[in-house]
C-alpha positions as YAML, in Angstrom:
chain: A
units: angstrom
residues:
- id: 1
  name: MET
  ca: [21.75, 20.89, -55.65]
- id: 2
  name: LYS
  ca: [21.45, 19.33, -52.23]
- id: 3
  name: LYS
  ca: [21.38, 22.02, -49.62]
- id: 4
  name: THR
  ca: [20.03, 22.88, -46.19]
- id: 5
  name: PHE
  ca: [19.10, 26.55, -46.12]
- id: 6
  name: LYS
  ca: [19.45, 28.35, -42.78]
- id: 7
  name: LEU
  ca: [16.90, 31.09, -42.19]
- id: 8
  name: THR
  ca: [18.53, 32.70, -39.19]
- id: 9
  name: HIS
  ca: [20.94, 35.60, -39.36]
- id: 10
  name: PRO
  ca: [21.69, 38.29, -36.77]
- id: 11
  name: LYS
  ca: [21.33, 41.22, -39.20]
- id: 12
  name: THR
  ca: [19.17, 39.97, -42.09]
- id: 13
  name: LYS
  ca: [15.41, 39.77, -41.70]
- id: 14
  name: TYR
  ca: [13.61, 36.44, -42.10]
- id: 15
  name: ALA
  ca: [11.62, 37.52, -45.18]
- id: 16
  name: ARG
  ca: [14.80, 38.62, -47.00]
- id: 17
  name: LEU
  ca: [16.44, 35.26, -46.29]
- id: 18
  name: VAL
  ca: [13.43, 33.45, -47.76]
- id: 19
  name: ASP
  ca: [13.58, 35.68, -50.85]
- id: 20
  name: ALA
  ca: [17.28, 34.90, -51.18]
- id: 21
  name: VAL
  ca: [16.52, 31.15, -51.10]
- id: 22
  name: ARG
  ca: [13.87, 31.53, -53.82]
- id: 23
  name: SER
  ca: [16.33, 33.51, -55.92]
- id: 24
  name: ASP
  ca: [19.07, 30.92, -55.40]
- id: 25
  name: ILE
  ca: [16.75, 28.12, -56.54]
- id: 26
  name: LYS
  ca: [15.58, 30.07, -59.61]
- id: 27
  name: ARG
  ca: [19.20, 30.81, -60.55]
- id: 28
  name: TYR
  ca: [20.13, 27.14, -60.22]
- id: 29
  name: LEU
  ca: [17.20, 26.01, -62.39]
- id: 30
  name: LYS
  ca: [18.02, 28.62, -65.04]
- id: 31
  name: ARG
  ca: [21.69, 27.57, -65.08]
- id: 32
  name: GLU
  ca: [20.80, 23.88, -65.41]
- id: 33
  name: ARG
  ca: [18.32, 24.53, -68.24]
- id: 34
  name: LYS
  ca: [21.04, 26.32, -70.24]
- id: 35
  name: LYS
  ca: [23.27, 23.23, -70.29]
- id: 36
  name: THR
  ca: [23.57, 21.25, -73.50]
- id: 37
  name: LEU
  ca: [21.18, 18.33, -73.69]
- id: 38
  name: PRO
  ca: [22.46, 14.83, -74.45]
- id: 39
  name: GLU
  ca: [21.65, 13.43, -77.89]
- id: 40
  name: GLY
  ca: [18.08, 12.18, -78.21]
- id: 41
  name: PHE
  ca: [16.60, 14.35, -75.44]
- id: 42
  name: ASP
  ca: [14.66, 17.59, -75.83]
- id: 43
  name: THR
  ca: [14.19, 19.05, -72.32]
- id: 44
  name: TRP
  ca: [15.57, 19.12, -68.80]
- id: 45
  name: ASP
  ca: [13.47, 17.53, -66.06]
- id: 46
  name: PHE
  ca: [14.07, 17.91, -62.33]
- id: 47
  name: ASP
  ca: [13.69, 15.50, -59.43]
- id: 48
  name: CYS
  ca: [12.94, 17.57, -56.32]
- id: 49
  name: LYS
  ca: [12.70, 16.89, -52.60]
- id: 50
  name: PHE
  ca: [11.76, 19.33, -49.85]
- id: 51
  name: GLY
  ca: [11.50, 19.02, -46.09]
- id: 52
  name: ALA
  ca: [12.44, 20.42, -42.71]
- id: 53
  name: ASN
  ca: [15.55, 18.18, -42.84]
- id: 54
  name: ILE
  ca: [17.04, 15.45, -45.02]
- id: 55
  name: ASP
  ca: [15.15, 12.65, -43.28]
- id: 56
  name: GLU
  ca: [11.74, 14.34, -43.65]
- id: 57
  name: ALA
  ca: [12.21, 15.42, -47.28]
- id: 58
  name: LYS
  ca: [9.33, 14.47, -49.58]
- id: 59
  name: VAL
  ca: [9.28, 14.25, -53.36]
- id: 60
  name: LEU
  ca: [7.76, 17.30, -55.07]
- id: 61
  name: ASP
  ca: [7.32, 18.59, -58.58]
- id: 62
  name: VAL
  ca: [9.52, 21.57, -59.45]
- id: 63
  name: SER
  ca: [6.37, 23.71, -59.81]
- id: 64
  name: GLU
  ca: [5.45, 22.98, -56.16]
- id: 65
  name: LEU
  ca: [8.73, 24.23, -54.67]
- id: 66
  name: SER
  ca: [7.59, 27.83, -54.30]
- id: 67
  name: GLN
  ca: [4.46, 26.77, -52.41]
- id: 68
  name: ALA
  ca: [6.53, 24.50, -50.15]
- id: 69
  name: ILE
  ca: [8.88, 27.39, -49.34]
- id: 70
  name: HIS
  ca: [5.88, 29.59, -48.58]
- id: 71
  name: GLU
  ca: [4.52, 26.94, -46.19]
- id: 72
  name: ALA
  ca: [7.91, 26.69, -44.47]
- id: 73
  name: GLU
  ca: [7.89, 30.47, -44.12]
- id: 74
  name: THR
  ca: [4.42, 30.52, -42.54]
- id: 75
  name: GLN
  ca: [5.47, 27.75, -40.13]
- id: 76
  name: GLY
  ca: [8.51, 29.83, -39.18]
- id: 77
  name: LEU
  ca: [11.06, 27.07, -39.80]
- id: 78
  name: GLU
  ca: [14.64, 28.03, -38.98]
- id: 79
  name: SER
  ca: [15.99, 25.85, -41.79]
- id: 80
  name: PHE
  ca: [14.84, 23.48, -44.52]
- id: 81
  name: TYR
  ca: [16.36, 21.02, -46.97]
- id: 82
  name: VAL
  ca: [16.02, 21.27, -50.76]
- id: 83
  name: GLU
  ca: [17.28, 18.71, -53.26]
- id: 84
  name: ILE
  ca: [17.05, 19.37, -57.00]
- id: 85
  name: LEU
  ca: [18.62, 16.93, -59.45]
- id: 86
  name: ALA
  ca: [18.55, 17.65, -63.18]
- id: 87
  name: LYS
  ca: [17.93, 14.85, -65.67]
- id: 88
  name: ALA
  ca: [17.41, 14.83, -69.40]
- id: 89
  name: GLY
  ca: [13.88, 14.05, -70.52]
- id: 90
  name: HIS
  ca: [11.34, 14.14, -73.32]
- id: 91
  name: ARG
  ca: [8.50, 16.59, -73.67]
- id: 92
  name: PRO
  ca: [5.08, 14.97, -73.76]
- id: 93
  name: PRO
  ca: [3.47, 15.15, -77.20]
- id: 94
  name: LYS
  ca: [1.03, 17.98, -77.77]
- id: 95
  name: PRO
  ca: [-2.61, 16.88, -77.70]
- id: 96
  name: VAL
  ca: [-4.30, 16.77, -81.08]
- id: 97
  name: ALA
  ca: [-7.07, 19.33, -81.33]
- id: 98
  name: LYS
  ca: [-10.38, 17.90, -82.46]
- id: 99
  name: GLU
  ca: [-12.35, 19.87, -84.97]
- id: 100
  name: VAL
  ca: [-15.75, 20.90, -83.74]
- id: 101
  name: GLU
  ca: [-18.49, 20.68, -86.35]
- id: 102
  name: HIS
  ca: [-20.86, 23.61, -86.35]
- id: 103
  name: GLU
  ca: [-24.47, 23.19, -87.39]
- id: 104
  name: THR
  ca: [-25.63, 25.71, -89.97]
...
């Protein structure tokens, strides 16, 4: 997904447009995660960029997108650019829990 979202509309309020953008992004992520993974991979990973326009877009983690949209909303931006590219990846191994010895 490479898209510039416009946050101006003659009849729709600004807050509703921002909510629609969040919903659109969540739907896209959900749809991409449902796709079949290639052999040898166990999760989908996402490369994300966010900015006021394409030239100012900075790399973000997918978990930081909501905060970036909130900041754009508080700044009152009329539009912003979001780029989300899905790629197959591997989950990091779970950390091994160490047993704690109790003194009796």
